[in-house]
mmCIF file of the N, C-alpha and C atoms, coordinates in Angstrom:
data_MODEL
# 
_entry.id   MODEL 
# 
loop_
_atom_site.group_PDB 
_atom_site.id 
_atom_site.type_symbol 
_atom_site.label_atom_id 
_atom_site.label_alt_id 
_atom_site.label_comp_id 
_atom_site.label_asym_id 
_atom_site.label_entity_id 
_atom_site.label_seq_id 
_atom_site.pdbx_PDB_ins_code 
_atom_site.Cartn_x 
_atom_site.Cartn_y 
_atom_site.Cartn_z 
_atom_site.occupancy 
_atom_site.B_iso_or_equiv 
_atom_site.pdbx_formal_charge 
_atom_site.auth_seq_id 
_atom_site.auth_comp_id 
_atom_site.auth_asym_id 
_atom_site.auth_atom_id 
_atom_site.pdbx_PDB_model_num 
ATOM 1   N N  . MET A 1 1  ? 12.293 27.799  -5.443  1.00 0.00 ? 1  MET A N  1 
ATOM 2   C CA . MET A 1 1  ? 11.865 29.604  -5.892  1.00 0.00 ? 1  MET A CA 1 
ATOM 3   C C  . MET A 1 1  ? 10.157 28.843  -5.999  1.00 0.00 ? 1  MET A C  1 
ATOM 4   N N  . LEU A 1 2  ? 9.409  27.734  -6.124  1.00 0.00 ? 2  LEU A N  1 
ATOM 5   C CA . LEU A 1 2  ? 8.154  27.947  -5.877  1.00 0.00 ? 2  LEU A CA 1 
ATOM 6   C C  . LEU A 1 2  ? 7.881  27.711  -4.489  1.00 0.00 ? 2  LEU A C  1 
ATOM 7   N N  . SER A 1 3  ? 8.924  26.881  -3.694  1.00 0.00 ? 3  SER A N  1 
ATOM 8   C CA . SER A 1 3  ? 8.354  27.310  -2.576  1.00 0.00 ? 3  SER A CA 1 
ATOM 9   C C  . SER A 1 3  ? 8.050  28.201  -1.759  1.00 0.00 ? 3  SER A C  1 
ATOM 10  N N  . HIS A 1 4  ? 8.565  29.025  -2.312  1.00 0.00 ? 4  HIS A N  1 
ATOM 11  C CA . HIS A 1 4  ? 9.083  30.890  -1.400  1.00 0.00 ? 4  HIS A CA 1 
ATOM 12  C C  . HIS A 1 4  ? 7.982  31.323  -2.054  1.00 0.00 ? 4  HIS A C  1 
ATOM 13  N N  . GLN A 1 5  ? 7.737  31.149  -3.346  1.00 0.00 ? 5  GLN A N  1 
ATOM 14  C CA . GLN A 1 5  ? 6.381  31.447  -4.039  1.00 0.00 ? 5  GLN A CA 1 
ATOM 15  C C  . GLN A 1 5  ? 4.894  31.087  -3.583  1.00 0.00 ? 5  GLN A C  1 
ATOM 16  N N  . GLY A 1 6  ? 4.929  29.863  -2.854  1.00 0.00 ? 6  GLY A N  1 
ATOM 17  C CA . GLY A 1 6  ? 3.693  29.351  -2.042  1.00 0.00 ? 6  GLY A CA 1 
ATOM 18  C C  . GLY A 1 6  ? 3.269  28.759  -3.434  1.00 0.00 ? 6  GLY A C  1 
ATOM 19  N N  . LEU A 1 7  ? 3.669  28.150  -4.986  1.00 0.00 ? 7  LEU A N  1 
ATOM 20  C CA . LEU A 1 7  ? 3.121  27.087  -5.121  1.00 0.00 ? 7  LEU A CA 1 
ATOM 21  C C  . LEU A 1 7  ? 3.424  25.633  -5.182  1.00 0.00 ? 7  LEU A C  1 
ATOM 22  N N  . ILE A 1 8  ? 3.630  25.570  -4.300  1.00 0.00 ? 8  ILE A N  1 
ATOM 23  C CA . ILE A 1 8  ? 4.223  23.946  -3.517  1.00 0.00 ? 8  ILE A CA 1 
ATOM 24  C C  . ILE A 1 8  ? 4.872  24.349  -2.292  1.00 0.00 ? 8  ILE A C  1 
ATOM 25  N N  . THR A 1 9  ? 4.002  23.246  -1.680  1.00 0.00 ? 9  THR A N  1 
ATOM 26  C CA . THR A 1 9  ? 4.531  22.511  -0.120  1.00 0.00 ? 9  THR A CA 1 
ATOM 27  C C  . THR A 1 9  ? 6.039  21.660  -0.208  1.00 0.00 ? 9  THR A C  1 
ATOM 28  N N  . LEU A 1 10 ? 5.830  21.280  0.630   1.00 0.00 ? 10 LEU A N  1 
ATOM 29  C CA . LEU A 1 10 ? 7.286  20.427  1.200   1.00 0.00 ? 10 LEU A CA 1 
ATOM 30  C C  . LEU A 1 10 ? 6.233  19.036  2.279   1.00 0.00 ? 10 LEU A C  1 
ATOM 31  N N  . LYS A 1 11 ? 4.993  19.087  2.327   1.00 0.00 ? 11 LYS A N  1 
ATOM 32  C CA . LYS A 1 11 ? 4.536  18.442  2.475   1.00 0.00 ? 11 LYS A CA 1 
ATOM 33  C C  . LYS A 1 11 ? 4.898  17.007  2.298   1.00 0.00 ? 11 LYS A C  1 
ATOM 34  N N  . ARG A 1 12 ? 5.298  16.631  0.685   1.00 0.00 ? 12 ARG A N  1 
ATOM 35  C CA . ARG A 1 12 ? 5.555  15.273  0.335   1.00 0.00 ? 12 ARG A CA 1 
ATOM 36  C C  . ARG A 1 12 ? 6.341  15.324  -0.775  1.00 0.00 ? 12 ARG A C  1 
ATOM 37  N N  . VAL A 1 13 ? 7.693  14.811  -0.227  1.00 0.00 ? 13 VAL A N  1 
ATOM 38  C CA . VAL A 1 13 ? 8.675  14.492  -1.285  1.00 0.00 ? 13 VAL A CA 1 
ATOM 39  C C  . VAL A 1 13 ? 8.682  13.257  -1.709  1.00 0.00 ? 13 VAL A C  1 
ATOM 40  N N  . MET A 1 14 ? 9.302  12.958  -2.846  1.00 0.00 ? 14 MET A N  1 
ATOM 41  C CA . MET A 1 14 ? 9.991  11.825  -3.415  1.00 0.00 ? 14 MET A CA 1 
ATOM 42  C C  . MET A 1 14 ? 11.436 12.086  -4.133  1.00 0.00 ? 14 MET A C  1 
ATOM 43  N N  . HIS A 1 15 ? 12.180 11.155  -4.031  1.00 0.00 ? 15 HIS A N  1 
ATOM 44  C CA . HIS A 1 15 ? 13.384 11.129  -5.083  1.00 0.00 ? 15 HIS A CA 1 
ATOM 45  C C  . HIS A 1 15 ? 13.175 10.056  -5.589  1.00 0.00 ? 15 HIS A C  1 
ATOM 46  N N  . ASP A 1 16 ? 13.446 9.780   -7.443  1.00 0.00 ? 16 ASP A N  1 
ATOM 47  C CA . ASP A 1 16 ? 13.235 8.632   -8.200  1.00 0.00 ? 16 ASP A CA 1 
ATOM 48  C C  . ASP A 1 16 ? 14.669 8.321   -8.214  1.00 0.00 ? 16 ASP A C  1 
ATOM 49  N N  . GLY A 1 17 ? 15.998 9.416   -7.942  1.00 0.00 ? 17 GLY A N  1 
ATOM 50  C CA . GLY A 1 17 ? 16.994 9.403   -8.269  1.00 0.00 ? 17 GLY A CA 1 
ATOM 51  C C  . GLY A 1 17 ? 17.302 9.767   -10.047 1.00 0.00 ? 17 GLY A C  1 
ATOM 52  N N  . THR A 1 18 ? 16.891 10.314  -10.691 1.00 0.00 ? 18 THR A N  1 
ATOM 53  C CA . THR A 1 18 ? 16.963 11.018  -11.543 1.00 0.00 ? 18 THR A CA 1 
ATOM 54  C C  . THR A 1 18 ? 17.878 12.327  -11.648 1.00 0.00 ? 18 THR A C  1 
ATOM 55  N N  . LYS A 1 19 ? 19.370 11.757  -12.621 1.00 0.00 ? 19 LYS A N  1 
ATOM 56  C CA . LYS A 1 19 ? 19.850 13.273  -12.423 1.00 0.00 ? 19 LYS A CA 1 
ATOM 57  C C  . LYS A 1 19 ? 19.455 13.468  -13.772 1.00 0.00 ? 19 LYS A C  1 
ATOM 58  N N  . ILE A 1 20 ? 19.589 15.319  -13.199 1.00 0.00 ? 20 ILE A N  1 
ATOM 59  C CA . ILE A 1 20 ? 19.066 16.495  -14.259 1.00 0.00 ? 20 ILE A CA 1 
ATOM 60  C C  . ILE A 1 20 ? 19.930 18.311  -13.752 1.00 0.00 ? 20 ILE A C  1 
ATOM 61  N N  . LYS A 1 21 ? 21.149 18.165  -14.951 1.00 0.00 ? 21 LYS A N  1 
ATOM 62  C CA . LYS A 1 21 ? 21.727 19.639  -14.333 1.00 0.00 ? 21 LYS A CA 1 
ATOM 63  C C  . LYS A 1 21 ? 21.113 20.726  -14.237 1.00 0.00 ? 21 LYS A C  1 
ATOM 64  N N  . ALA A 1 22 ? 21.119 20.942  -13.562 1.00 0.00 ? 22 ALA A N  1 
ATOM 65  C CA . ALA A 1 22 ? 20.256 22.212  -13.294 1.00 0.00 ? 22 ALA A CA 1 
ATOM 66  C C  . ALA A 1 22 ? 21.387 23.466  -13.003 1.00 0.00 ? 22 ALA A C  1 
ATOM 67  N N  . SER A 1 23 ? 20.506 24.886  -13.855 1.00 0.00 ? 23 SER A N  1 
ATOM 68  C CA . SER A 1 23 ? 21.548 25.788  -13.706 1.00 0.00 ? 23 SER A CA 1 
ATOM 69  C C  . SER A 1 23 ? 20.281 26.722  -12.482 1.00 0.00 ? 23 SER A C  1 
ATOM 70  N N  . ALA A 1 24 ? 20.901 28.023  -11.749 1.00 0.00 ? 24 ALA A N  1 
ATOM 71  C CA . ALA A 1 24 ? 20.708 28.684  -10.758 1.00 0.00 ? 24 ALA A CA 1 
ATOM 72  C C  . ALA A 1 24 ? 21.046 29.737  -10.641 1.00 0.00 ? 24 ALA A C  1 
ATOM 73  N N  . ALA A 1 25 ? 20.448 30.972  -10.284 1.00 0.00 ? 25 ALA A N  1 
ATOM 74  C CA . ALA A 1 25 ? 21.645 31.947  -10.295 1.00 0.00 ? 25 ALA A CA 1 
ATOM 75  C C  . ALA A 1 25 ? 22.695 31.748  -9.330  1.00 0.00 ? 25 ALA A C  1 
ATOM 76  N N  . ASP A 1 26 ? 23.356 32.097  -8.588  1.00 0.00 ? 26 ASP A N  1 
ATOM 77  C CA . ASP A 1 26 ? 24.108 32.391  -7.364  1.00 0.00 ? 26 ASP A CA 1 
ATOM 78  C C  . ASP A 1 26 ? 23.318 32.442  -6.550  1.00 0.00 ? 26 ASP A C  1 
ATOM 79  N N  . LYS A 1 27 ? 23.019 33.068  -5.863  1.00 0.00 ? 27 LYS A N  1 
ATOM 80  C CA . LYS A 1 27 ? 21.902 33.595  -4.106  1.00 0.00 ? 27 LYS A CA 1 
ATOM 81  C C  . LYS A 1 27 ? 20.806 32.471  -4.791  1.00 0.00 ? 27 LYS A C  1 
ATOM 82  N N  . SER A 1 28 ? 20.433 31.788  -5.185  1.00 0.00 ? 28 SER A N  1 
ATOM 83  C CA . SER A 1 28 ? 18.964 31.632  -5.271  1.00 0.00 ? 28 SER A CA 1 
ATOM 84  C C  . SER A 1 28 ? 18.794 30.852  -4.480  1.00 0.00 ? 28 SER A C  1 
ATOM 85  N N  . PHE A 1 29 ? 19.433 29.679  -3.711  1.00 0.00 ? 29 PHE A N  1 
ATOM 86  C CA . PHE A 1 29 ? 19.174 28.956  -3.191  1.00 0.00 ? 29 PHE A CA 1 
ATOM 87  C C  . PHE A 1 29 ? 20.504 28.641  -1.987  1.00 0.00 ? 29 PHE A C  1 
ATOM 88  N N  . ARG A 1 30 ? 20.555 29.831  -1.770  1.00 0.00 ? 30 ARG A N  1 
ATOM 89  C CA . ARG A 1 30 ? 21.487 30.341  -0.777  1.00 0.00 ? 30 ARG A CA 1 
ATOM 90  C C  . ARG A 1 30 ? 21.486 31.171  0.878   1.00 0.00 ? 30 ARG A C  1 
ATOM 91  N N  . ARG A 1 31 ? 20.271 31.629  1.080   1.00 0.00 ? 31 ARG A N  1 
ATOM 92  C CA . ARG A 1 31 ? 19.837 31.684  1.856   1.00 0.00 ? 31 ARG A CA 1 
ATOM 93  C C  . ARG A 1 31 ? 19.511 30.880  2.896   1.00 0.00 ? 31 ARG A C  1 
ATOM 94  N N  . LYS A 1 32 ? 20.611 31.581  4.463   1.00 0.00 ? 32 LYS A N  1 
ATOM 95  C CA . LYS A 1 32 ? 20.420 30.283  5.079   1.00 0.00 ? 32 LYS A CA 1 
ATOM 96  C C  . LYS A 1 32 ? 18.918 30.202  6.047   1.00 0.00 ? 32 LYS A C  1 
ATOM 97  N N  . THR A 1 33 ? 18.051 31.186  5.811   1.00 0.00 ? 33 THR A N  1 
ATOM 98  C CA . THR A 1 33 ? 16.727 30.594  6.548   1.00 0.00 ? 33 THR A CA 1 
ATOM 99  C C  . THR A 1 33 ? 16.220 30.190  5.595   1.00 0.00 ? 33 THR A C  1 
ATOM 100 N N  . THR A 1 34 ? 16.354 30.247  4.312   1.00 0.00 ? 34 THR A N  1 
ATOM 101 C CA . THR A 1 34 ? 15.102 29.634  3.762   1.00 0.00 ? 34 THR A CA 1 
ATOM 102 C C  . THR A 1 34 ? 15.677 27.951  3.652   1.00 0.00 ? 34 THR A C  1 
ATOM 103 N N  . LEU A 1 35 ? 17.253 27.544  3.372   1.00 0.00 ? 35 LEU A N  1 
ATOM 104 C CA . LEU A 1 35 ? 17.982 26.198  3.914   1.00 0.00 ? 35 LEU A CA 1 
ATOM 105 C C  . LEU A 1 35 ? 17.367 25.916  4.538   1.00 0.00 ? 35 LEU A C  1 
ATOM 106 N N  . GLU A 1 36 ? 17.600 26.613  6.180   1.00 0.00 ? 36 GLU A N  1 
ATOM 107 C CA . GLU A 1 36 ? 17.731 25.701  7.369   1.00 0.00 ? 36 GLU A CA 1 
ATOM 108 C C  . GLU A 1 36 ? 15.571 25.486  7.015   1.00 0.00 ? 36 GLU A C  1 
ATOM 109 N N  . SER A 1 37 ? 14.559 26.009  6.479   1.00 0.00 ? 37 SER A N  1 
ATOM 110 C CA . SER A 1 37 ? 13.567 26.042  6.731   1.00 0.00 ? 37 SER A CA 1 
ATOM 111 C C  . SER A 1 37 ? 13.307 25.027  5.987   1.00 0.00 ? 37 SER A C  1 
ATOM 112 N N  . HIS A 1 38 ? 14.177 24.683  4.826   1.00 0.00 ? 38 HIS A N  1 
ATOM 113 C CA . HIS A 1 38 ? 13.790 23.216  3.945   1.00 0.00 ? 38 HIS A CA 1 
ATOM 114 C C  . HIS A 1 38 ? 14.516 21.918  4.701   1.00 0.00 ? 38 HIS A C  1 
ATOM 115 N N  . LEU A 1 39 ? 15.711 22.333  5.158   1.00 0.00 ? 39 LEU A N  1 
ATOM 116 C CA . LEU A 1 39 ? 16.109 21.359  5.377   1.00 0.00 ? 39 LEU A CA 1 
ATOM 117 C C  . LEU A 1 39 ? 15.233 20.543  7.260   1.00 0.00 ? 39 LEU A C  1 
ATOM 118 N N  . ARG A 1 40 ? 14.534 21.590  7.565   1.00 0.00 ? 40 ARG A N  1 
ATOM 119 C CA . ARG A 1 40 ? 13.938 21.235  8.769   1.00 0.00 ? 40 ARG A CA 1 
ATOM 120 C C  . ARG A 1 40 ? 12.792 20.541  8.342   1.00 0.00 ? 40 ARG A C  1 
ATOM 121 N N  . GLN A 1 41 ? 11.828 21.089  7.373   1.00 0.00 ? 41 GLN A N  1 
ATOM 122 C CA . GLN A 1 41 ? 10.819 20.055  6.529   1.00 0.00 ? 41 GLN A CA 1 
ATOM 123 C C  . GLN A 1 41 ? 11.155 18.875  5.883   1.00 0.00 ? 41 GLN A C  1 
ATOM 124 N N  . ALA A 1 42 ? 12.365 19.022  5.321   1.00 0.00 ? 42 ALA A N  1 
ATOM 125 C CA . ALA A 1 42 ? 12.794 17.687  4.786   1.00 0.00 ? 42 ALA A CA 1 
ATOM 126 C C  . ALA A 1 42 ? 13.319 16.611  6.483   1.00 0.00 ? 42 ALA A C  1 
ATOM 127 N N  . GLN A 1 43 ? 13.712 17.023  6.910   1.00 0.00 ? 43 GLN A N  1 
ATOM 128 C CA . GLN A 1 43 ? 13.629 15.533  7.993   1.00 0.00 ? 43 GLN A CA 1 
ATOM 129 C C  . GLN A 1 43 ? 12.796 15.658  8.444   1.00 0.00 ? 43 GLN A C  1 
ATOM 130 N N  . GLU A 1 44 ? 11.880 16.634  9.118   1.00 0.00 ? 44 GLU A N  1 
ATOM 131 C CA . GLU A 1 44 ? 10.930 16.147  9.457   1.00 0.00 ? 44 GLU A CA 1 
ATOM 132 C C  . GLU A 1 44 ? 9.950  15.189  8.519   1.00 0.00 ? 44 GLU A C  1 
ATOM 133 N N  . GLN A 1 45 ? 9.731  15.506  7.384   1.00 0.00 ? 45 GLN A N  1 
ATOM 134 C CA . GLN A 1 45 ? 8.951  13.800  5.997   1.00 0.00 ? 45 GLN A CA 1 
ATOM 135 C C  . GLN A 1 45 ? 9.781  12.784  6.656   1.00 0.00 ? 45 GLN A C  1 
ATOM 136 N N  . VAL A 1 46 ? 10.922 12.713  6.745   1.00 0.00 ? 46 VAL A N  1 
ATOM 137 C CA . VAL A 1 46 ? 11.559 11.508  6.364   1.00 0.00 ? 46 VAL A CA 1 
ATOM 138 C C  . VAL A 1 46 ? 11.484 11.002  8.047   1.00 0.00 ? 46 VAL A C  1 
ATOM 139 N N  . ALA A 1 47 ? 11.294 11.781  8.896   1.00 0.00 ? 47 ALA A N  1 
ATOM 140 C CA . ALA A 1 47 ? 10.506 11.381  10.893  1.00 0.00 ? 47 ALA A CA 1 
ATOM 141 C C  . ALA A 1 47 ? 10.104 10.873  10.625  1.00 0.00 ? 47 ALA A C  1 
ATOM 142 N N  . ALA A 1 48 ? 8.211  11.248  9.831   1.00 0.00 ? 48 ALA A N  1 
ATOM 143 C CA . ALA A 1 48 ? 7.370  10.849  9.697   1.00 0.00 ? 48 ALA A CA 1 
ATOM 144 C C  . ALA A 1 48 ? 7.365  9.733   8.945   1.00 0.00 ? 48 ALA A C  1 
ATOM 145 N N  . MET A 1 49 ? 8.526  8.935   7.703   1.00 0.00 ? 49 MET A N  1 
ATOM 146 C CA . MET A 1 49 ? 7.885  8.415   6.909   1.00 0.00 ? 49 MET A CA 1 
ATOM 147 C C  . MET A 1 49 ? 8.341  6.872   7.909   1.00 0.00 ? 49 MET A C  1 
ATOM 148 N N  . GLY A 1 50 ? 8.726  6.703   9.536   1.00 0.00 ? 50 GLY A N  1 
ATOM 149 C CA . GLY A 1 50 ? 9.282  6.046   9.959   1.00 0.00 ? 50 GLY A CA 1 
ATOM 150 C C  . GLY A 1 50 ? 10.493 5.344   9.261   1.00 0.00 ? 50 GLY A C  1 
ATOM 151 N N  . ASP A 1 51 ? 10.604 4.007   10.545  1.00 0.00 ? 51 ASP A N  1 
ATOM 152 C CA . ASP A 1 51 ? 11.761 3.318   10.277  1.00 0.00 ? 51 ASP A CA 1 
ATOM 153 C C  . ASP A 1 51 ? 11.462 2.094   9.497   1.00 0.00 ? 51 ASP A C  1 
ATOM 154 N N  . PRO A 1 52 ? 12.792 2.557   8.313   1.00 0.00 ? 52 PRO A N  1 
ATOM 155 C CA . PRO A 1 52 ? 12.162 1.365   7.851   1.00 0.00 ? 52 PRO A CA 1 
ATOM 156 C C  . PRO A 1 52 ? 12.817 -0.422  7.877   1.00 0.00 ? 52 PRO A C  1 
ATOM 157 N N  . HIS A 1 53 ? 13.439 -0.103  8.955   1.00 0.00 ? 53 HIS A N  1 
ATOM 158 C CA . HIS A 1 53 ? 13.671 -1.856  8.672   1.00 0.00 ? 53 HIS A CA 1 
ATOM 159 C C  . HIS A 1 53 ? 12.488 -2.045  10.033  1.00 0.00 ? 53 HIS A C  1 
ATOM 160 N N  . SER A 1 54 ? 11.597 -1.005  10.806  1.00 0.00 ? 54 SER A N  1 
ATOM 161 C CA . SER A 1 54 ? 10.540 -1.620  11.418  1.00 0.00 ? 54 SER A CA 1 
ATOM 162 C C  . SER A 1 54 ? 9.651  -2.919  11.165  1.00 0.00 ? 54 SER A C  1 
ATOM 163 N N  . GLU A 1 55 ? 8.995  -3.574  11.935  1.00 0.00 ? 55 GLU A N  1 
ATOM 164 C CA . GLU A 1 55 ? 8.807  -4.727  11.633  1.00 0.00 ? 55 GLU A CA 1 
ATOM 165 C C  . GLU A 1 55 ? 7.781  -4.511  10.951  1.00 0.00 ? 55 GLU A C  1 
ATOM 166 N N  . GLN A 1 56 ? 6.194  -3.256  11.379  1.00 0.00 ? 56 GLN A N  1 
ATOM 167 C CA . GLN A 1 56 ? 5.096  -3.057  10.370  1.00 0.00 ? 56 GLN A CA 1 
ATOM 168 C C  . GLN A 1 56 ? 5.137  -2.427  9.178   1.00 0.00 ? 56 GLN A C  1 
ATOM 169 N N  . LEU A 1 57 ? 6.583  -1.675  8.796   1.00 0.00 ? 57 LEU A N  1 
ATOM 170 C CA . LEU A 1 57 ? 6.705  -1.171  7.811   1.00 0.00 ? 57 LEU A CA 1 
ATOM 171 C C  . LEU A 1 57 ? 7.051  -2.211  6.677   1.00 0.00 ? 57 LEU A C  1 
ATOM 172 N N  . SER A 1 58 ? 7.847  -3.297  7.322   1.00 0.00 ? 58 SER A N  1 
ATOM 173 C CA . SER A 1 58 ? 8.407  -4.530  6.657   1.00 0.00 ? 58 SER A CA 1 
ATOM 174 C C  . SER A 1 58 ? 6.865  -5.765  5.587   1.00 0.00 ? 58 SER A C  1 
ATOM 175 N N  . GLN A 1 59 ? 5.819  -5.645  6.961   1.00 0.00 ? 59 GLN A N  1 
ATOM 176 C CA . GLN A 1 59 ? 4.738  -6.311  6.805   1.00 0.00 ? 59 GLN A CA 1 
ATOM 177 C C  . GLN A 1 59 ? 3.691  -5.351  5.863   1.00 0.00 ? 59 GLN A C  1 
ATOM 178 N N  . GLY A 1 60 ? 4.279  -4.383  6.172   1.00 0.00 ? 60 GLY A N  1 
ATOM 179 C CA . GLY A 1 60 ? 3.173  -3.514  4.640   1.00 0.00 ? 60 GLY A CA 1 
ATOM 180 C C  . GLY A 1 60 ? 3.518  -3.729  3.531   1.00 0.00 ? 60 GLY A C  1 
ATOM 181 N N  . VAL A 1 61 ? 5.165  -3.931  3.231   1.00 0.00 ? 61 VAL A N  1 
ATOM 182 C CA . VAL A 1 61 ? 5.798  -4.192  2.134   1.00 0.00 ? 61 VAL A CA 1 
ATOM 183 C C  . VAL A 1 61 ? 5.494  -5.205  1.991   1.00 0.00 ? 61 VAL A C  1 
ATOM 184 N N  . ALA A 1 62 ? 5.862  -6.499  2.552   1.00 0.00 ? 62 ALA A N  1 
ATOM 185 C CA . ALA A 1 62 ? 5.890  -7.726  1.814   1.00 0.00 ? 62 ALA A CA 1 
ATOM 186 C C  . ALA A 1 62 ? 4.070  -7.670  1.255   1.00 0.00 ? 62 ALA A C  1 
ATOM 187 N N  . GLN A 1 63 ? 3.095  -7.363  2.053   1.00 0.00 ? 63 GLN A N  1 
ATOM 188 C CA . GLN A 1 63 ? 1.669  -7.304  1.493   1.00 0.00 ? 63 GLN A CA 1 
ATOM 189 C C  . GLN A 1 63 ? 1.534  -7.324  0.517   1.00 0.00 ? 63 GLN A C  1 
ATOM 190 N N  . ALA A 1 64 ? 2.342  -5.540  0.739   1.00 0.00 ? 64 ALA A N  1 
ATOM 191 C CA . ALA A 1 64 ? 2.441  -5.034  -1.348  1.00 0.00 ? 64 ALA A CA 1 
ATOM 192 C C  . ALA A 1 64 ? 2.043  -5.657  -2.117  1.00 0.00 ? 64 ALA A C  1 
ATOM 193 N N  . ARG A 1 65 ? 3.918  -6.539  -1.858  1.00 0.00 ? 65 ARG A N  1 
ATOM 194 C CA . ARG A 1 65 ? 4.510  -6.995  -3.011  1.00 0.00 ? 65 ARG A CA 1 
ATOM 195 C C  . ARG A 1 65 ? 3.891  -8.250  -3.628  1.00 0.00 ? 65 ARG A C  1 
ATOM 196 N N  . LYS A 1 66 ? 2.659  -9.297  -2.116  1.00 0.00 ? 66 LYS A N  1 
ATOM 197 C CA . LYS A 1 66 ? 1.863  -10.077 -2.395  1.00 0.00 ? 66 LYS A CA 1 
ATOM 198 C C  . LYS A 1 66 ? 0.737  -9.741  -3.506  1.00 0.00 ? 66 LYS A C  1 
ATOM 199 N N  . ARG A 1 67 ? 0.406  -8.719  -3.285  1.00 0.00 ? 67 ARG A N  1 
ATOM 200 C CA . ARG A 1 67 ? -0.683 -8.129  -3.545  1.00 0.00 ? 67 ARG A CA 1 
ATOM 201 C C  . ARG A 1 67 ? -0.283 -7.389  -5.040  1.00 0.00 ? 67 ARG A C  1 
ATOM 202 N N  . ALA A 1 68 ? 0.759  -6.883  -5.119  1.00 0.00 ? 68 ALA A N  1 
ATOM 203 C CA . ALA A 1 68 ? 1.401  -6.670  -7.054  1.00 0.00 ? 68 ALA A CA 1 
ATOM 204 C C  . ALA A 1 68 ? 1.376  -8.277  -7.817  1.00 0.00 ? 68 ALA A C  1 
ATOM 205 N N  . LEU A 1 69 ? 1.860  -8.707  -6.538  1.00 0.00 ? 69 LEU A N  1 
ATOM 206 C CA . LEU A 1 69 ? 2.120  -10.785 -7.637  1.00 0.00 ? 69 LEU A CA 1 
ATOM 207 C C  . LEU A 1 69 ? 0.439  -11.147 -8.530  1.00 0.00 ? 69 LEU A C  1 
ATOM 208 N N  . ARG A 1 70 ? -0.075 -10.859 -7.212  1.00 0.00 ? 70 ARG A N  1 
ATOM 209 C CA . ARG A 1 70 ? -1.683 -11.575 -7.532  1.00 0.00 ? 70 ARG A CA 1 
ATOM 210 C C  . ARG A 1 70 ? -2.492 -10.399 -9.159  1.00 0.00 ? 70 ARG A C  1 
ATOM 211 N N  . GLU A 1 71 ? -2.257 -8.828  -8.594  1.00 0.00 ? 71 GLU A N  1 
ATOM 212 C CA . GLU A 1 71 ? -2.367 -8.436  -9.525  1.00 0.00 ? 71 GLU A CA 1 
ATOM 213 C C  . GLU A 1 71 ? -1.643 -9.129  -11.219 1.00 0.00 ? 71 GLU A C  1 
ATOM 214 N N  . LYS A 1 72 ? 0.126  -9.032  -11.060 1.00 0.00 ? 72 LYS A N  1 
ATOM 215 C CA . LYS A 1 72 ? -0.146 -9.372  -12.042 1.00 0.00 ? 72 LYS A CA 1 
ATOM 216 C C  . LYS A 1 72 ? -0.169 -10.433 -12.298 1.00 0.00 ? 72 LYS A C  1 
ATOM 217 N N  . GLN A 1 73 ? -0.450 -12.216 -11.462 1.00 0.00 ? 73 GLN A N  1 
ATOM 218 C CA . GLN A 1 73 ? -0.849 -12.873 -12.014 1.00 0.00 ? 73 GLN A CA 1 
ATOM 219 C C  . GLN A 1 73 ? -1.839 -13.035 -12.744 1.00 0.00 ? 73 GLN A C  1 
ATOM 220 N N  . ARG A 1 74 ? -2.594 -12.123 -12.696 1.00 0.00 ? 74 ARG A N  1 
ATOM 221 C CA . ARG A 1 74 ? -4.827 -12.405 -13.310 1.00 0.00 ? 74 ARG A CA 1 
ATOM 222 C C  . ARG A 1 74 ? -4.369 -11.311 -14.274 1.00 0.00 ? 74 ARG A C  1 
ATOM 223 N N  . ALA A 1 75 ? -3.753 -10.522 -13.985 1.00 0.00 ? 75 ALA A N  1 
ATOM 224 C CA . ALA A 1 75 ? -3.455 -9.860  -15.718 1.00 0.00 ? 75 ALA A CA 1 
ATOM 225 C C  . ALA A 1 75 ? -2.760 -10.441 -16.740 1.00 0.00 ? 75 ALA A C  1 
ATOM 226 N N  . ALA A 1 76 ? -1.857 -11.510 -16.197 1.00 0.00 ? 76 ALA A N  1 
ATOM 227 C CA . ALA A 1 76 ? -1.116 -12.801 -17.728 1.00 0.00 ? 76 ALA A CA 1 
ATOM 228 C C  . ALA A 1 76 ? -2.756 -13.644 -17.787 1.00 0.00 ? 76 ALA A C  1 
ATOM 229 N N  . GLY A 1 77 ? -3.243 -14.157 -16.520 1.00 0.00 ? 77 GLY A N  1 
ATOM 230 C CA . GLY A 1 77 ? -4.409 -14.704 -17.090 1.00 0.00 ? 77 GLY A CA 1 
ATOM 231 C C  . GLY A 1 77 ? -5.134 -14.445 -17.910 1.00 0.00 ? 77 GLY A C  1 
ATOM 232 N N  . ALA A 1 78 ? -5.401 -12.686 -17.911 1.00 0.00 ? 78 ALA A N  1 
ATOM 233 C CA . ALA A 1 78 ? -6.979 -12.599 -18.626 1.00 0.00 ? 78 ALA A CA 1 
ATOM 234 C C  . ALA A 1 78 ? -5.846 -12.508 -20.055 1.00 0.00 ? 78 ALA A C  1 
ATOM 235 N N  . GLY A 1 79 ? -4.824 -12.162 -20.457 1.00 0.00 ? 79 GLY A N  1 
ATOM 236 C CA . GLY A 1 79 ? -3.968 -12.052 -21.474 1.00 0.00 ? 79 GLY A CA 1 
ATOM 237 C C  . GLY A 1 79 ? -3.905 -13.034 -22.642 1.00 0.00 ? 79 GLY A C  1 
ATOM 238 N N  . ALA A 1 80 ? -4.025 -14.359 -21.914 1.00 0.00 ? 80 ALA A N  1 
ATOM 239 C CA . ALA A 1 80 ? -4.108 -15.711 -21.892 1.00 0.00 ? 80 ALA A CA 1 
ATOM 240 C C  . ALA A 1 80 ? -5.101 -15.925 -22.854 1.00 0.00 ? 80 ALA A C  1 
# 
């Protein structure tokens, strides 16, 4: 509904695993063209994220983890 009203876009989509019980009208999300459009946008977003097993992504994750560890160590040192 928010997308249909133009209040949000599906350029960036995230999922944190939180389960929320939802209630919606019977026909609110069953329009074929809307579902197809959202599916296409979601597929484009996933494709843009790249291969999760790629070496480049793995290096980025490794660098981010090292940076987080350094920051954690600095914070622990500052608190002592």
